C-alpha positions in Angstrom: 12.1 -93.0 35.5 10.1 -92.0 38.7 10.5 -95.5 40.2 14.2 -95.4 39.7 14.4 -92.0 41.4 12.4 -93.5 44.3 14.9 -96.4 44.5 17.7 -93.9 44.4 16.2 -92.1 47.3 15.9 -95.4 49.4 19.8 -95.7 49.1 20.5 -92.4 50.6 20.7 -93.8 54.1 22.8 -96.9 53.3 26.5 -97.0 54.5 29.2 -96.2 51.9 29.8 -99.9 50.9 26.1 -100.6 49.9 25.7 -97.2 48.4 28.9 -97.7 46.2 27.5 -101.1 45.1 24.2 -99.4 44.1 26.1 -96.7 42.1 28.0 -99.3 40.3 24.8 -101.1 39.4 23.2 -98.0 38.2 26.3 -97.2 36.1 26.3 -100.7 34.5 22.6 -100.5 33.8 22.9 -97.4 31.9 26.2 -97.8 30.1 26.1 -101.4 29.4 22.4 -102.0 28.9 20.4 -98.8 28.1 23.3 -97.0 26.3 24.1 -99.4 23.6 20.4 -100.0 22.9 19.7 -96.3 22.7 22.6 -95.5 20.4 21.8 -98.5 18.1 18.2 -97.3 17.7 19.0 -93.7 16.7 22.0 -94.7 14.7 19.7 -96.0 12.1 19.1 -92.4 10.9 21.3 -90.8 8.3 24.2 -88.8 9.7 23.4 -85.0 9.8 25.5 -81.9 9.6 25.7 -81.9 13.4 28.4 -81.9 16.0 27.9 -82.8 19.7 30.0 -81.6 22.5 29.8 -83.6 25.7 31.2 -82.5 29.2 31.0 -84.3 32.5 30.0 -81.2 34.2 28.1 -78.4 32.6 27.6 -78.2 28.8 30.0 -75.3 28.3 33.5 -75.3 29.5 36.9 -73.7 29.0 38.1 -76.4 26.5 35.1 -76.4 24.3 33.8 -72.8 24.5 35.9 -71.2 21.9 35.5 -74.0 19.3 31.8 -74.3 19.8 31.4 -70.5 19.4 33.3 -70.6 16.1 31.3 -73.5 14.8 28.1 -71.7 15.7 29.2 -68.5 14.0 30.1 -70.4 10.8 26.6 -72.0 10.6 27.5 -75.1 8.6 26.8 -77.6 11.5 24.1 -77.7 14.1 26.0 -77.5 17.5 24.6 -79.5 20.3 26.1 -79.1 23.9 25.3 -81.6 26.6 26.6 -81.7 30.2 26.2 -84.8 32.2 26.2 -82.7 35.4 28.1 -85.4 37.3 28.5 -84.7 41.0 26.0 -81.8 40.5 23.0 -84.0 40.0 22.0 -87.4 41.3 23.5 -90.4 39.5 20.2 -91.2 37.8 19.7 -87.5 36.6 23.3 -87.5 35.2 22.8 -90.8 33.4 19.6 -89.6 31.9 21.6 -86.7 30.5 23.9 -89.2 29.0 21.0 -91.1 27.3 20.2 -87.8 25.7 23.7 -87.6 24.5 23.5 -91.0 22.9 20.3 -89.9 21.0 22.1 -86.8 19.6 25.5 -88.4 19.0 24.0 -91.3 17.0 23.6 -89.2 13.9 26.3 -86.6 14.3 29.3 -86.2 12.1 31.6 -85.6 15.1 31.7 -85.7 18.9 33.9 -83.5 20.9 35.0 -84.2 24.5 37.6 -82.5 26.6 38.2 -85.1 29.5 38.2 -88.8 29.9 34.9 -90.4 30.5 33.4 -93.9 30.3 30.2 -93.0 28.5 31.3 -94.4 25.1 33.2 -97.4 26.5 30.6 -100.2 25.9 29.9 -100.0 22.2 31.5 -99.0 18.9 30.5 -95.7 17.2 29.3 -95.7 13.6 32.0 -95.3 11.1 30.7 -92.0 9.8 31.1 -90.3 13.2 34.5 -89.5 14.7 35.3 -88.9 18.4 37.7 -86.0 18.9 39.4 -85.5 22.2 40.2 -81.8 22.8 41.6 -82.5 26.3 41.1 -80.0 29.2 44.7 -79.3 29.9 47.0 -77.8 27.2 50.0 -80.0 28.4 50.2 -82.7 31.0 52.5 -82.6 33.9 50.8 -84.6 36.6 49.9 -88.2 35.9 46.5 -89.1 34.4 44.6 -92.1 33.0 46.2 -95.5 32.9 49.3 -93.9 34.4 47.3 -93.7 37.7 46.2 -97.3 37.9 46.4 -98.6 41.5 47.2 -95.1 42.7 45.3 -94.5 46.1 44.4 -90.9 45.0 42.2 -92.3 42.3 41.1 -95.7 43.7 40.9 -97.5 40.4 42.2 -101.0 39.6 43.3 -102.0 36.2 40.3 -104.3 35.9 37.9 -101.4 36.5 39.7 -99.1 34.1 39.7 -101.9 31.4 36.1 -102.7 32.0 35.1 -99.1 31.2 37.9 -98.2 28.7 37.5 -94.5 28.5 39.7 -94.2 25.4 38.2 -97.0 23.3 36.5 -95.0 20.5 39.0 -92.1 20.1 39.7 -91.3 16.5 41.8 -88.0 17.1 43.4 -86.4 20.0 44.6 -82.9 19.4 48.0 -82.2 20.8 49.9 -78.9 21.4 53.1 -80.6 20.0 54.4 -84.0 19.4 56.6 -83.8 22.5 53.9 -85.0 24.8 52.7 -87.9 22.5 54.5 -90.5 24.6 52.3 -89.3 27.6 49.1 -89.8 25.8 50.4 -93.2 24.6 51.0 -94.2 28.2 47.9 -92.6 29.7 45.5 -93.5 27.0 47.0 -96.6 25.5 47.0 -95.1 22.1 50.1 -95.8 20.1 52.1 -92.7 19.0 52.2 -94.1 15.4 48.6 -94.8 15.3 47.7 -91.6 13.5 45.3 -90.5 16.2 47.6 -88.4 18.1 47.7 -85.1 16.1 50.1 -82.2 16.9 47.7 -79.7 15.3 47.5 -77.4 18.3 44.6 -76.9 20.8 41.6 -74.9 19.6 41.0 -72.7 22.7 44.6 -71.4 22.6 43.7 -69.3 19.5 42.2 -66.8 21.9 45.6 -65.9 23.1 46.3 -64.4 19.7 43.0 -62.2 19.5 43.7 -58.8 20.8 39.9 -58.0 21.0 39.4 -60.9 23.5 42.4 -59.7 25.6 41.1 -56.1 25.6 37.6 -57.2 26.7 39.2 -59.2 29.6 40.8 -56.0 31.0 37.6 -54.0 30.4 35.5 -56.6 32.3 37.9 -56.7 35.2 38.3 -53.0 35.6 34.5 -52.4 35.3 33.6 -55.0 38.0 36.6 -54.0 40.2 37.8 -50.5 39.7 40.5 -51.2 42.4 42.4 -53.2 39.8 42.8 -50.3 37.4 46.4 -49.1 37.2 47.8 -52.1 39.0 49.8 -55.0 37.6 48.1 -58.3 37.8 49.3 -61.5 39.5 47.2 -64.6 38.9 47.5 -67.5 41.2 46.0 -70.6 39.7 47.0 -73.8 41.5 45.8 -77.3 41.0 43.9 -79.1 43.7 45.2 -81.4 46.5 44.0 -84.8 47.5 41.5 -87.2 45.6 39.6 -85.7 42.9 36.3 -86.8 44.7 37.3 -84.7 47.7 39.6 -82.1 46.1 40.8 -79.4 48.4 42.7 -76.1 47.6 46.3 -75.5 48.7 46.5 -73.3 51.8 50.2 -72.4 52.2 50.3 -68.9 50.7 50.4 -66.0 53.2 48.1 -63.6 51.5 48.5 -60.8 54.1 52.3 -60.9 53.6 51.8 -60.7 49.8 49.4 -57.7 50.3 51.9 -55.8 52.6 54.8 -56.3 50.3 53.3 -55.9 46.9 49.8 -54.1 47.3 51.2 -50.7 46.1 52.0 -52.0 42.7 50.0 -55.3 42.2 46.6 -57.0 42.7 46.3 -60.8 43.2 43.6 -62.7 41.3 43.0 -66.2 42.8 41.5 -69.0 40.6 41.3 -72.3 42.4 40.9 -75.5 40.4 37.3 -76.2 39.2 37.2 -79.6 41.1 37.6 -77.9 44.5 34.1 -77.9 45.9 34.7 -76.2 49.3 36.4 -73.0 48.3 38.7 -71.5 51.0 38.0 -68.2 52.7 40.2 -65.2 52.4 41.0 -62.3 54.7 37.9 -60.0 54.5 39.9 -56.8 54.5 41.9 -57.8 51.5 39.0 -58.9 49.4 38.3 -56.6 46.4 41.2 -54.4 47.4 44.3 -56.4 46.9 42.9 -60.0 46.7 40.1 -61.0 44.2 38.3 -64.3 44.2 37.8 -65.4 40.6 35.9 -68.6 41.6 33.1 -66.8 43.4 33.1 -63.9 41.0 33.9 -65.3 37.5 33.7 -61.9 35.8 36.0 -62.6 32.9 34.9 -66.0 31.9 37.1 -69.0 31.5 40.7 -69.4 32.9 42.1 -68.4 29.6 40.7 -64.9 30.1 42.5 -64.6 33.4 45.8 -65.9 32.0 45.6 -63.3 29.1 45.4 -60.3 31.4 47.9 -61.5 34.1 51.4 -59.9 34.1 52.7 -62.7 36.3 51.3 -66.1 36.8 51.9 -68.4 39.9 51.0 -72.0 39.5 52.3 -75.4 40.8 51.7 -78.7 39.0 48.9 -77.4 36.8 48.8 -77.5 33.0 48.1 -73.8 33.3 51.9 -73.3 32.9 51.8 -74.6 29.3 49.0 -72.2 28.4 50.6 -69.2 30.0 53.8 -69.9 28.3 52.2 -68.8 25.1 52.3 -65.2 26.3 56.1 -65.4 27.1 55.5 -63.7 30.5 56.9 -64.5 33.9 55.9 -67.8 35.5 56.6 -68.7 39.1 56.0 -72.1 40.6 54.7 -72.3 44.1 55.7 -76.0 44.9 55.9 -75.9 48.7 54.8 -79.7 48.8 56.8 -80.9 45.9 58.2 -84.2 47.5 54.8 -85.0 48.9 53.1 -84.4 45.5 55.7 -86.7 43.7 54.7 -89.5 46.0 51.0 -88.9 46.1 50.1 -88.0 42.5 53.2 -88.5 40.4 54.7 -86.4 37.6 55.8 -87.3 34.0 58.8 -85.0 34.0 61.4 -84.1 36.5 59.9 -80.9 37.9 63.1 -78.9 38.3 64.3 -79.8 34.8 61.3 -78.4 32.8 59.8 -75.6 34.9 60.6 -72.3 33.0 60.7 -70.2 36.1 61.7 -70.0 39.7 60.5 -72.8 42.1 59.4 -71.3 45.4 58.5 -73.2 48.5 57.6 -70.2 50.7 55.6 -67.0 50.4 58.8 -65.0 51.1 60.5 -66.5 48.2 57.5 -65.6 45.9 57.6 -62.0 47.1 61.3 -61.7 46.5 61.0 -63.1 43.0 58.1 -60.7 42.2 60.0 -57.7 43.6 63.0 -58.6 41.5 61.1 -60.0 38.5 63.6 -58.7 36.0 66.4 -60.8 37.7 64.2 -63.9 38.1 62.5 -63.9 34.7 64.5 -65.4 31.9 62.4 -65.0 28.8 64.4 -67.4 26.8 63.5 -70.2 29.0 59.9 -69.5 28.5 60.3 -69.3 24.7 62.2 -72.6 24.7 59.5 -74.2 26.9 56.8 -72.9 24.6 58.5 -74.1 21.4 59.0 -77.6 22.9 55.7 -78.2 24.6 53.1 -76.0 22.8 54.7 -75.2 19.4 51.7 -76.2 17.4 49.5 -73.6 19.1 50.0 -70.8 16.7 46.5 -69.2 16.5 45.2 -71.5 13.8 44.4 -74.7 15.7 40.7 -74.2 15.5 40.6 -74.3 11.7 42.7 -77.5 11.7 40.4 -79.0 14.3 37.3 -78.2 12.3 38.8 -79.7 9.2 38.9 -83.0 11.0 35.1 -83.1 10.8 35.0 -83.4 7.1 38.1 -85.6 7.1 36.0 -87.9 9.4 33.1 -88.0 7.0 35.4 -88.5 3.9 37.3 -91.4 5.5 34.1 -93.2 6.7 34.2 -97.0 6.1 31.3 -98.5 4.1 
């Protein structure tokens, strides 16, 4: 491996065209050559009572955290968690992590992933092992997968997507309801009648029905930030803007105006999308008094913990809206750039037809809605939205998901 790392170092000074060609060659070498060889070698071993979680970033994530904790507590399966560390490590280091994944996955009963990746695109899995997609967003509003082919925001051609078909080996995709099966069919090219798209709920949403987890979220927040005690909580959780490779945070909210109008009654927790590398700055005099940066100080864990303690959630085009709807609390949509977002990214639904709360384009509109929340909040709209889009998330999705592991074993082909 040392000579490969030396080779990688030699490419650091190349222009982006040659560097891109080098990265493509490294990717092909690992995924098309080394990967299949490694998997075939270790797949000669008998399948073990083992499950493997794979993430493109770190090994633990919001989508896999709750399920992996439950599996560890049950003790029936050995739980292996692997993070490729893409964009956090060099290409070579990330792909070496993937080789370790192939070794572990080769004799596992089940593999869980929560986002699309190309690591299993070049060979078939053994029939005793099933690949289960948990998906990282509870619902899908903005376009993903094959729906984004030829979109400049993603920079992928159809030929590239099909060469590394990220969805090739899926056995099951856990859905929050059957309402969105057509989206997964379009974005993953998995037929809705294939038996692979399962409306059994999404495991991590079981936390929303656990009062102990909710209580701990409040306790953690108040212990770290005493200024939040006795205040109502507004959570601002937007998605990113621009290309994923250079994701930026939205910057239209006037935090000082929010503090002046709402600071006596509320605090504002801000959680930017995890793909935003260069986090924005905030007014220093508002930090830890009215405004609290939950990216730099992740004191209550994953985004679900923040959602569970928020009295009001402000988002935009994020799947956060689907998760927060489970709580039947007020949702506001800060969509100041809606027309531009439609063109640049694309949405699966007409935004104003499905959003179960006010759509605001200015900070002043947000403030007015919050100050008159009883007038702006229609709880029945939230309930209808929840039943339509996340109706299978009833607090028992984890047990149904775990049952797929044995179903996978029992249905293995000879």
